[in-house]
C-alpha positions in Angstrom: -43.4 -103.1 -17.5 -43.5 -102.4 -21.2 -41.6 -99.7 -23.0 -43.7 -97.0 -24.5 -43.4 -95.3 -27.9 -43.4 -91.7 -26.5 -41.5 -92.3 -23.3 -37.9 -92.6 -22.3 -37.8 -94.3 -18.9 -35.4 -92.8 -16.4 -33.9 -95.7 -14.4 -31.8 -95.0 -11.3 -29.0 -97.5 -10.8 -28.3 -99.6 -7.7 -25.0 -101.4 -8.2 -24.2 -104.0 -5.5 -20.8 -105.0 -4.4 -20.1 -106.8 -1.1 -23.7 -106.3 0.0 -23.3 -102.5 -0.4 -24.5 -100.0 -3.0 -21.4 -98.7 -4.9 -20.4 -96.7 -8.0 -17.3 -97.7 -9.9 -15.4 -95.8 -12.6 -15.5 -97.6 -15.9 -16.5 -100.8 -14.0 -13.0 -101.3 -12.5 -12.8 -102.9 -9.1 -11.0 -100.6 -6.5 -12.4 -97.4 -8.1 -15.4 -97.2 -5.7 -16.4 -93.5 -5.4 -19.7 -94.2 -3.6 -20.3 -96.8 -0.9 -23.6 -96.9 0.9 -25.0 -99.5 3.3 -28.3 -101.2 2.7 -28.9 -101.2 -1.1 -32.6 -102.0 -0.5 -33.0 -98.7 1.3 -31.4 -96.9 -1.6 -33.7 -98.6 -4.1 -36.7 -97.6 -1.9 -35.5 -94.0 -1.9 -35.5 -94.0 -5.7 -39.0 -95.4 -5.7 -40.1 -92.8 -3.2 -38.6 -90.1 -5.4 -40.8 -91.3 -8.3 -38.8 -93.9 -10.3 -41.1 -96.2 -12.2 -38.3 -98.9 -12.5 -35.1 -99.5 -10.6 -32.0 -100.9 -12.4 -30.0 -103.3 -10.2 -26.6 -104.7 -11.1 -24.9 -107.4 -9.1 -21.3 -106.4 -9.6 -19.9 -109.3 -7.5 -21.8 -111.6 -9.9 -20.4 -109.9 -12.9 -16.8 -109.6 -11.7 -16.3 -112.6 -9.4 -19.2 -115.0 -9.9 -20.3 -114.6 -6.3 -23.9 -113.5 -6.3 -25.6 -111.1 -3.9 -28.9 -113.0 -4.0 -29.8 -112.2 -0.4 -29.5 -108.5 -1.1 -31.5 -108.9 -4.3 -34.2 -110.6 -2.2 -34.2 -107.7 0.2 -34.6 -105.2 -2.6 -37.6 -107.1 -4.0 -39.2 -107.2 -0.6 -38.6 -103.4 0.0 -39.6 -102.1 -3.4 -42.9 -102.3 -5.3 -41.9 -100.9 -8.7 -40.4 -103.2 -11.3 -36.8 -104.3 -10.9 -34.5 -104.7 -13.9 -31.6 -106.9 -12.9 -28.3 -108.0 -14.3 -24.8 -109.2 -13.3 -23.4 -112.7 -12.9 -26.2 -114.5 -14.7 -24.1 -117.4 -15.9 -26.6 -120.2 -16.1 -30.2 -120.9 -17.2 -30.9 -122.2 -13.7 -29.9 -119.0 -12.0 -31.8 -116.9 -14.7 -34.9 -118.9 -14.0 -34.5 -118.6 -10.2 -34.4 -114.8 -10.6 -37.3 -114.6 -13.0 -39.3 -116.8 -10.6 -38.5 -114.3 -7.8 -40.5 -111.8 -9.9 -37.6 -109.8 -11.3 -39.4 -107.9 -14.0 -36.7 -107.9 -16.6 -33.5 -109.9 -16.6 -30.3 -108.5 -18.2 -28.2 -111.2 -19.8 -24.7 -110.4 -20.9 -21.8 -112.9 -21.2 -24.1 -115.9 -21.2 -26.2 -114.6 -24.0 -23.2 -113.8 -26.2 -21.4 -117.0 -25.5 -24.5 -119.2 -25.6 -27.1 -117.3 -27.8 -29.6 -120.2 -27.5 -30.1 -119.2 -23.8 -31.7 -116.0 -25.0 -34.1 -117.9 -27.3 -35.0 -120.3 -24.5 -35.7 -117.6 -21.9 -37.7 -115.5 -24.3 -39.9 -118.4 -25.1 -40.4 -119.6 -21.6 -40.8 -116.2 -19.9 -41.8 -113.8 -22.7 -39.4 -111.6 -24.7 -40.3 -108.5 -22.7 -38.6 -110.0 -19.6 -35.3 -110.7 -21.5 -32.8 -108.0 -22.2 -29.5 -108.6 -23.9 -26.6 -106.4 -22.5 -24.2 -105.1 -25.2 -21.4 -103.3 -23.5 -19.0 -101.4 -25.7 -15.3 -100.5 -25.0 -13.2 -98.9 -27.8 -16.2 -99.6 -30.1 -16.1 -103.4 -29.5 -18.4 -105.5 -27.3 -16.9 -106.6 -24.0 -18.0 -109.4 -21.7 -17.1 -111.0 -18.4 -17.5 -107.9 -16.3 -16.0 -105.8 -19.1 -12.7 -107.8 -18.9 -12.8 -109.6 -22.3 -13.3 -108.1 -25.7 -14.9 -109.7 -28.8 -14.2 -108.5 -32.3 -17.7 -107.1 -33.1 -19.5 -103.9 -32.3 -22.9 -103.7 -30.6 -24.5 -102.6 -33.9 -23.0 -105.6 -35.7 -24.5 -108.2 -33.4 -27.7 -106.4 -32.3 -30.0 -107.8 -35.0 -29.2 -111.4 -34.3 -30.3 -111.0 -30.7 -33.5 -109.4 -31.8 -34.1 -112.4 -34.0 -33.4 -114.7 -31.1 -36.2 -113.1 -29.1 -34.5 -110.6 -26.9 -37.2 -108.0 -26.0 -34.8 -105.1 -25.5 -31.1 -104.1 -25.4 -29.1 -102.5 -22.7 -26.3 -100.5 -24.3 -23.5 -99.4 -22.0 -20.6 -97.3 -23.3 -17.8 -98.4 -20.9 -15.5 -95.7 -22.3 -17.5 -93.0 -20.4 -19.0 -95.0 -17.6 -18.7 -93.4 -14.2 -16.6 -90.5 -15.5 -19.3 -87.9 -15.2 -18.2 -86.4 -18.6 -21.2 -86.8 -20.8 -21.8 -89.4 -23.5 -21.5 -90.0 -27.3 -24.7 -89.6 -29.2 -23.8 -91.3 -32.5 -23.3 -94.9 -31.2 -26.7 -94.7 -29.6 -28.4 -93.5 -32.7 -26.6 -96.2 -34.8 -27.8 -99.0 -32.4 -31.4 -97.6 -32.3 -31.5 -97.6 -36.1 -30.1 -101.2 -36.3 -33.1 -103.0 -34.6 -36.8 -102.6 -33.9 -36.6 -103.5 -30.2 -36.2 -100.9 -27.5 -32.7 -99.6 -26.5 -31.9 -98.6 -23.0 -28.7 -96.5 -22.7 -26.2 -96.4 -19.9 -22.9 -94.6 -19.4 -21.7 -91.0 -18.7 -25.1 -89.3 -18.5 -24.2 -86.4 -16.2 -26.6 -83.5 -16.7 -30.1 -82.6 -17.7 -28.6 -81.5 -21.1 -27.5 -85.0 -21.6 -31.1 -86.2 -21.1 -32.2 -83.6 -23.7 -29.7 -85.1 -26.2 -30.7 -88.6 -25.4 -34.4 -87.8 -26.0 -33.4 -87.2 -29.7 -31.8 -90.6 -30.2 -34.8 -92.8 -30.0 -33.6 -94.6 -26.8 -36.6 -95.9 -24.7 -34.7 -95.7 -21.4 -31.6 -94.4 -19.7 -29.8 -95.7 -16.6 -28.3 -93.0 -14.4 -25.9 -93.9 -11.6 -23.0 -91.7 -10.5 -24.7 -88.5 -11.5 -27.5 -89.2 -9.0 -25.2 -90.3 -6.2 -22.9 -87.3 -6.7 -25.8 -84.8 -6.9 -25.1 -83.8 -10.5 -28.7 -84.7 -11.3 -31.7 -84.7 -9.1 -34.0 -87.7 -9.9 -37.1 -85.6 -9.6 -35.8 -83.2 -12.2 -34.7 -86.1 -14.4 -38.1 -87.7 -14.4 -39.4 -84.6 -16.2 -37.5 -85.8 -19.2 -39.3 -89.1 -19.5 -41.5 -87.8 -22.3 -39.9 -88.0 -25.7 -39.7 -84.8 -27.5 
């Protein structure tokens, strides 16, 4: 699944916690606003509605280091479109296990920032396109460990070094607006897009079709939509019409 020059992929999110599909506010445990059984059925619904890729996050892995590997296997069995997966990938061994399960693209966050050499290794062994670095921003600084720990650099400041290490793309999440259904800030996305030559996928606060129109102008090659889909603010079939970059 390669990113295309004239396309902004619309990626519905399936966030897993306790074996269920959930949506949190700003990633904080206990703020579940959506709880749905059988995440694999949810992923299948998004595929049936036309999604070309499904974005899966293992929240237990990210927050508590307890993975939902069995649920991930169920999703892979149920869905035929590419799966982009992140959350709780704390070791090379687990990353390789997931890539060998045919996860199309692996999202590496904390491990990549704490151990940058892991990005280089995975990119060489499994191709850059399958390795995405996650740069999550809170109060304009990158946060790690399930958004619980902040480092003293912005996403733009460290993006180039991960491109040089071989990351094939960047997932940029603005935690400040995540799950709030209040829109997003354009400028940080544009700054990040302009800082590197690899594709940027944006996540956080996209709530309306107008937000997708704005995002089309930033140069982002993909967007993850979560709460807005689950709360019927956006219909996926309508959103997919915005995949072509204006």
